[in-house]
FITORFI-797860 format. One record per residue (C-alpha): residue number from 1; chain; x, y, z. Coordinates in Angstrom, 1 decimal, padded with zeros to 4 digits, always signed. Last residue first. Example, Ala and Ser with C-alpha at 12.3 -4.5 7.8 and 13.67 -1.06 7.14 Angstrom:
2, A, +013.7, -001.1, +007.1
1, A, +012.3, -004.5, +007.8
END
This chain:
341, A, -008.2, -014.2, +013.5
340, A, -004.9, -012.4, +012.8
339, A, -004.1, -013.9, +009.2
338, A, -007.5, -012.4, +007.8
337, A, -006.9, -009.0, +009.2
336, A, -008.1, -007.3, +012.3
335, A, -009.0, -004.1, +012.0
334, A, -007.3, -001.4, +013.6
333, A, -007.6, -000.8, +017.2
332, A, -009.0, +003.4, +017.8
331, A, -006.8, +006.4, +019.5
330, A, -003.8, +005.4, +017.1
329, A, -000.3, +004.9, +018.7
328, A, +002.5, +005.8, +017.1
327, A, +005.2, +004.4, +014.5
326, A, +007.6, +005.3, +012.0
325, A, +009.1, +002.5, +009.9
324, A, +012.5, +002.9, +009.3
323, A, +014.6, +003.8, +006.4
322, A, +012.1, +005.9, +004.3
321, A, +012.0, +006.4, +000.4
320, A, +009.3, +004.2, -000.3
319, A, +007.4, +004.5, +002.8
318, A, +005.5, +002.1, +005.2
317, A, +003.9, +003.6, +008.7
316, A, +003.2, +001.7, +011.3
315, A, +000.1, +001.7, +013.5
314, A, +000.0, +000.6, +017.4
313, A, -003.7, +000.1, +018.5
312, A, -003.7, -003.0, +017.2
311, A, -004.6, -004.6, +021.0
310, A, -001.2, -007.0, +021.0
309, A, +000.6, -004.4, +018.7
308, A, -000.4, -003.7, +015.1
307, A, -001.7, -001.8, +012.8
306, A, -000.8, -001.3, +009.1
305, A, -000.3, +002.1, +007.2
304, A, +001.0, +002.5, +003.5
303, A, +002.8, +004.4, +001.3
302, A, +004.4, +007.4, +002.4
301, A, +007.0, +009.2, +000.0
300, A, +009.3, +010.2, +002.6
299, A, +008.2, +008.8, +006.2
298, A, +009.0, +011.2, +008.6
297, A, +011.1, +014.2, +007.0
296, A, +008.7, +015.0, +003.9
295, A, +008.5, +013.9, +000.3
294, A, +008.7, +015.8, -002.7
293, A, +011.4, +016.4, -004.7
292, A, +011.3, +013.1, -006.5
291, A, +008.4, +013.5, -008.1
290, A, +009.0, +016.6, -009.9
289, A, +012.4, +015.1, -010.8
288, A, +010.6, +011.7, -012.2
287, A, +008.5, +014.2, -014.3
286, A, +004.7, +013.9, -013.9
285, A, +002.8, +012.3, -016.8
284, A, +001.3, +015.1, -019.0
283, A, -002.5, +016.3, -018.3
282, A, -001.5, +019.8, -016.8
281, A, -003.3, +019.0, -013.4
280, A, -000.2, +016.5, -012.5
279, A, +002.2, +019.3, -012.9
278, A, +000.6, +021.8, -010.8
277, A, +000.0, +019.4, -007.9
276, A, +003.9, +018.1, -008.4
275, A, +004.9, +021.7, -008.3
274, A, +003.0, +022.6, -005.3
273, A, +004.1, +019.5, -003.6
272, A, +008.0, +020.7, -003.8
271, A, +007.1, +024.3, -002.9
270, A, +005.9, +023.6, +000.5
269, A, +003.4, +021.0, +002.8
268, A, +004.7, +017.6, +003.3
267, A, +004.1, +016.3, +006.9
266, A, +000.2, +016.6, +007.1
265, A, -001.6, +014.2, +009.7
264, A, -004.8, +013.1, +010.7
263, A, -006.7, +014.6, +007.4
262, A, -010.3, +013.9, +008.1
261, A, -012.4, +013.2, +005.1
260, A, -016.3, +012.6, +005.7
259, A, -018.1, +009.7, +004.2
258, A, -020.0, +008.9, +006.9
257, A, -018.3, +005.6, +007.9
256, A, -015.2, +008.3, +008.4
255, A, -012.3, +008.7, +005.8
254, A, -009.4, +009.0, +006.6
253, A, -006.1, +010.9, +006.1
252, A, -002.4, +011.0, +006.5
251, A, -000.5, +013.5, +004.5
250, A, +003.1, +012.7, +003.0
249, A, +002.2, +015.0, +000.1
248, A, +004.1, +013.0, -002.3
247, A, +002.1, +009.5, -001.2
246, A, -001.3, +010.1, +000.8
245, A, -001.4, +007.1, +003.2
244, A, -005.0, +006.4, +004.0
243, A, -007.2, +005.3, +007.1
242, A, -010.5, +003.8, +006.0
241, A, -012.7, +004.9, +009.3
240, A, -014.9, +001.1, +010.4
239, A, -014.4, +001.6, +014.4
238, A, -012.5, -001.4, +013.8
237, A, -009.8, +000.6, +011.5
236, A, -009.7, -000.3, +008.2
235, A, -006.5, -000.1, +005.8
234, A, -005.4, +002.1, +002.9
233, A, -002.1, +002.4, +000.8
232, A, -001.7, +005.0, -002.0
231, A, -004.2, +008.1, -002.1
230, A, -001.9, +011.0, -004.3
229, A, -000.9, +014.4, -002.4
228, A, -002.9, +017.4, -002.2
227, A, -006.9, +016.5, -001.8
226, A, -008.7, +013.5, -001.3
225, A, -010.7, +014.2, -004.6
224, A, -014.1, +012.4, -005.3
223, A, -014.6, +012.5, -001.3
222, A, -015.8, +009.6, +000.4
221, A, -016.2, +005.8, -001.5
220, A, -016.8, +006.5, -005.3
219, A, -019.1, +003.5, -006.6
218, A, -018.8, +000.2, -008.6
217, A, -021.6, -002.0, -008.1
216, A, -020.3, -005.3, -009.1
215, A, -017.4, -007.5, -008.4
214, A, -017.4, -011.3, -009.2
213, A, -016.0, -013.3, -006.4
212, A, -018.0, -016.4, -007.1
211, A, -020.2, -015.0, -003.7
210, A, -020.0, -011.3, -005.1
209, A, -017.9, -008.6, -003.7
208, A, -019.7, -005.5, -004.1
207, A, -017.3, -002.7, -005.3
206, A, -015.4, +000.8, -003.6
205, A, -013.7, +003.6, -005.3
204, A, -010.9, +005.5, -003.4
203, A, -009.8, +009.0, -004.8
202, A, -007.1, +010.5, -005.8
201, A, -008.0, +009.6, -010.0
200, A, -003.9, +008.8, -010.0
199, A, -004.0, +006.7, -007.0
198, A, -006.7, +004.7, -007.4
197, A, -007.3, +002.7, -003.8
196, A, -009.7, +000.4, -004.1
195, A, -012.3, -001.4, -001.4
194, A, -014.0, -004.0, -001.7
193, A, -017.5, -004.8, +000.0
192, A, -019.2, -007.3, +001.5
191, A, -015.9, -009.0, +003.2
190, A, -017.7, -008.4, +006.5
189, A, -015.0, -005.9, +008.3
188, A, -014.5, -004.2, +005.1
187, A, -012.2, -005.3, +002.5
186, A, -009.4, -003.9, +001.3
185, A, -007.5, -002.7, -001.7
184, A, -003.7, -001.0, -002.2
183, A, -002.9, +000.8, -005.2
182, A, -004.7, +000.3, -008.9
181, A, -002.8, +003.3, -011.1
180, A, -006.7, +004.8, -012.1
179, A, -008.3, +002.1, -012.6
178, A, -010.5, +000.8, -015.8
177, A, -010.6, -003.3, -014.5
176, A, -012.8, -006.1, -012.9
175, A, -012.5, -009.7, -012.5
174, A, -009.6, -010.2, -014.6
173, A, -008.5, -013.9, -014.0
172, A, -005.8, -016.2, -012.2
171, A, -007.2, -020.1, -011.7
170, A, -010.3, -021.2, -010.8
169, A, -009.6, -022.3, -007.8
168, A, -008.8, -018.6, -006.5
167, A, -006.4, -016.1, -007.9
166, A, -008.7, -012.8, -008.5
165, A, -007.2, -009.9, -010.5
164, A, -008.2, -006.3, -009.8
163, A, -007.0, -003.8, -012.8
162, A, -005.3, -000.6, -014.3
161, A, -005.5, +000.7, -017.3
160, A, -007.0, +003.9, -016.5
159, A, -004.9, +006.9, -017.7
158, A, -006.1, +010.7, -017.8
157, A, -004.6, +011.9, -014.5
156, A, -001.1, +011.4, -014.9
155, A, +001.3, +009.3, -013.2
154, A, +001.5, +006.6, -015.4
153, A, +004.6, +007.3, -017.1
152, A, +006.3, +006.8, -013.6
151, A, +005.2, +003.0, -014.0
150, A, +008.5, +002.5, -016.4
149, A, +006.6, +000.5, -017.9
148, A, +003.0, +001.0, -019.0
147, A, +001.1, -001.9, -018.1
146, A, -000.7, -000.1, -015.2
145, A, -001.4, -000.7, -011.3
144, A, -001.8, -003.9, -011.3
143, A, -003.8, -005.1, -008.0
142, A, -004.2, -009.0, -006.8
141, A, -006.8, -010.9, -005.0
140, A, -006.1, -014.0, -003.8
139, A, -008.6, -016.4, -002.2
138, A, -008.4, -018.2, +000.9
137, A, -012.2, -017.8, +001.9
136, A, -011.2, -015.4, +004.7
135, A, -009.8, -013.0, +002.0
134, A, -006.0, -012.7, +000.8
133, A, -004.3, -009.3, -000.2
132, A, -001.6, -008.6, -003.1
131, A, -000.4, -005.6, -004.1
130, A, +001.1, -003.5, -006.7
129, A, +001.9, -005.6, -009.8
128, A, +002.7, -003.4, -013.0
127, A, +001.9, -005.2, -015.9
126, A, +000.7, -009.2, -016.0
125, A, +002.4, -009.7, -019.5
124, A, -000.2, -011.3, -021.9
123, A, -001.3, -014.8, -022.2
122, A, -004.7, -014.1, -020.6
121, A, -002.6, -013.2, -017.8
120, A, +001.0, -013.3, -017.1
119, A, +003.6, -013.3, -014.5
118, A, +002.4, -015.7, -012.2
117, A, +003.4, -017.9, -009.0
116, A, +007.1, -017.1, -009.3
115, A, +009.1, -018.8, -007.0
114, A, +011.0, -018.4, -003.5
113, A, +013.4, -019.9, -001.1
112, A, +014.2, -017.6, +002.0
111, A, +013.7, -019.8, +005.0
110, A, +010.0, -018.1, +005.7
109, A, +009.2, -019.6, +002.6
108, A, +008.7, -017.1, -000.6
107, A, +005.6, -016.3, -003.1
106, A, +006.0, -014.3, -006.2
105, A, +003.4, -012.5, -008.1
104, A, +005.0, -010.6, -010.7
103, A, +006.3, -007.5, -012.8
102, A, +009.9, -007.5, -011.5
101, A, +009.6, -004.1, -010.1
100, A, +006.2, -003.9, -008.7
99, A, +006.8, -007.7, -007.3
98, A, +003.8, -008.4, -005.3
97, A, +004.9, -010.8, -002.6
96, A, +002.9, -013.5, -001.4
95, A, +004.6, -014.8, +001.7
94, A, +004.6, -017.8, +003.7
93, A, +002.0, -018.3, +006.8
92, A, +000.6, -021.8, +005.3
91, A, -002.5, -019.8, +004.2
90, A, -000.5, -017.4, +002.3
89, A, +000.8, -014.0, +004.4
88, A, +000.7, -010.8, +002.3
87, A, +002.9, -009.0, +001.6
86, A, +002.6, -005.3, -001.4
85, A, +005.7, -004.4, -003.0
84, A, +008.9, -006.2, -003.4
83, A, +010.9, -004.0, -005.9
82, A, +013.4, -006.3, -007.8
81, A, +015.2, -003.9, -010.3
80, A, +014.0, -000.9, -011.9
79, A, +012.1, +002.6, -011.4
78, A, +012.8, +003.4, -007.7
77, A, +016.2, +002.4, -007.6
76, A, +017.1, +003.8, -011.1
75, A, +015.2, +007.2, -010.5
74, A, +017.4, +007.6, -007.2
73, A, +020.9, +006.8, -009.1
72, A, +023.6, +007.3, -005.9
71, A, +022.1, +008.1, -002.3
70, A, +018.9, +006.5, -003.1
69, A, +020.7, +003.1, -003.8
68, A, +018.7, -000.1, -004.6
67, A, +020.6, -001.8, -007.3
66, A, +022.5, -004.4, -004.4
65, A, +020.1, -007.4, -005.3
64, A, +020.3, -010.2, -002.8
63, A, +019.2, -013.8, -004.1
62, A, +017.0, -016.0, -001.9
61, A, +016.1, -013.2, +000.6
60, A, +014.6, -012.6, +004.3
59, A, +017.0, -010.0, +005.6
58, A, +017.3, -010.4, +009.7
57, A, +016.5, -007.6, +012.1
56, A, +016.9, -007.4, +016.4
55, A, +014.3, -005.0, +017.5
54, A, +013.0, -007.1, +020.9
53, A, +009.4, -007.9, +019.1
52, A, +011.7, -009.2, +016.0
51, A, +011.9, -006.9, +012.7
50, A, +011.7, -009.2, +009.9
49, A, +013.2, -007.4, +006.4
48, A, +011.8, -009.1, +003.0
47, A, +013.2, -010.0, -000.2
46, A, +015.3, -008.5, -003.2
45, A, +017.3, -006.0, -001.9
44, A, +014.3, -003.2, -002.2
43, A, +012.6, -004.8, +001.5
42, A, +009.1, -005.3, +001.9
41, A, +008.4, -004.9, +005.7
40, A, +007.6, -007.9, +008.4
39, A, +006.9, -006.9, +011.7
38, A, +007.3, -009.3, +014.7
37, A, +005.1, -008.1, +017.9
36, A, +003.9, -011.9, +018.4
35, A, +000.4, -011.0, +017.1
34, A, +001.8, -010.8, +013.8
33, A, +002.3, -007.6, +011.5
32, A, +002.8, -006.7, +008.1
31, A, +004.4, -003.9, +006.5
30, A, +004.3, -002.8, +002.7
29, A, +006.4, +000.0, +001.0
28, A, +009.6, -000.7, +003.3
27, A, +012.0, +000.5, +000.4
26, A, +015.1, -000.7, +001.9
25, A, +015.6, -000.9, +005.7
24, A, +019.0, +000.6, +007.4
23, A, +017.1, +000.8, +011.1
22, A, +014.2, -000.7, +012.6
21, A, +011.3, +001.3, +014.4
20, A, +011.0, +004.7, +015.2
19, A, +008.8, +006.4, +017.2
18, A, +006.5, +008.9, +016.6
17, A, +004.0, +011.0, +019.5
16, A, +006.0, +014.3, +019.2
15, A, +005.5, +014.6, +015.5
14, A, +002.2, +014.8, +016.2
13, A, -000.7, +012.8, +015.0
12, A, -004.2, +014.5, +015.2
11, A, -007.7, +013.4, +017.1
10, A, -010.6, +015.7, +017.3
9, A, -012.8, +013.1, +015.9
8, A, -011.1, +010.1, +015.5
7, A, -012.4, +008.1, +018.0
6, A, -015.5, +008.4, +016.3
5, A, -018.1, +008.4, +019.3
4, A, -019.8, +011.7, +017.6
3, A, -021.1, +009.9, +014.9
2, A, -023.9, +007.7, +016.2
1, A, -022.8, +004.2, +016.7
END
């Protein structure tokens, strides 16, 4: 396709185009969409919220936690306790959960029964498990952002202790490391490359995927710096644009197949993000107070984008501090995830 045919060229998102789904959600960081219209969002009460196509909700948890209360102690809420983060369906339709609070890869059945799959690797605590992704070969890929706890101490520009692990019939093992706060990962349409959001490097890297699950030929994909805020969640559309959620600045961006950067929405301009940028560039960890002051009105601390709807043209936005899911119609369909095919 020629560059002029890219549906995102000349397109931006307006607040007037945004609708909201769900209510009283707790840290809906990651969202899974199913073809029948069902949405599942991570929930800091210790599980996953099911939002049916008719809007009805049901919280799926084994043991409820009440620690998450942004109106009370925001720092404790966002740094401690169970924090279901990245989600993926396993081959049976149950949920793989990257728990950013308990530092474990967990599995939860659709009736709420859960157990820990892995909380250690190579004889050491696994670290801040962030995201989980299943590929077409039924392999499970896991990102660990940092081994530092609390994770806020890793929000600095000179630390790269994150890694990617692979779980297959050989067990769980590290397949690539040295990432700057490893966040969401995605495959391209043919699963030739794995794309990695490196949050505190504020860039996307990609690696060639070997038949045995090895990763090689690491390179930066797109700009070396994605602008104000930090890259968090990423996802592909069917054209090949890589969408990105920029936390703290609350921007939506896209990297085109040619590597160009497009800004699709910006909800976080102002002195708070300017103060964050200044603190981040100092080289020291950014204080929680400086981070907490950031965030817009639509999806505060924006974290992810998920495509759904019957035509995969409805986009849903996850966040760390929001209580509902903003959604909008995209000019291009999302790339179907493995559970959609």
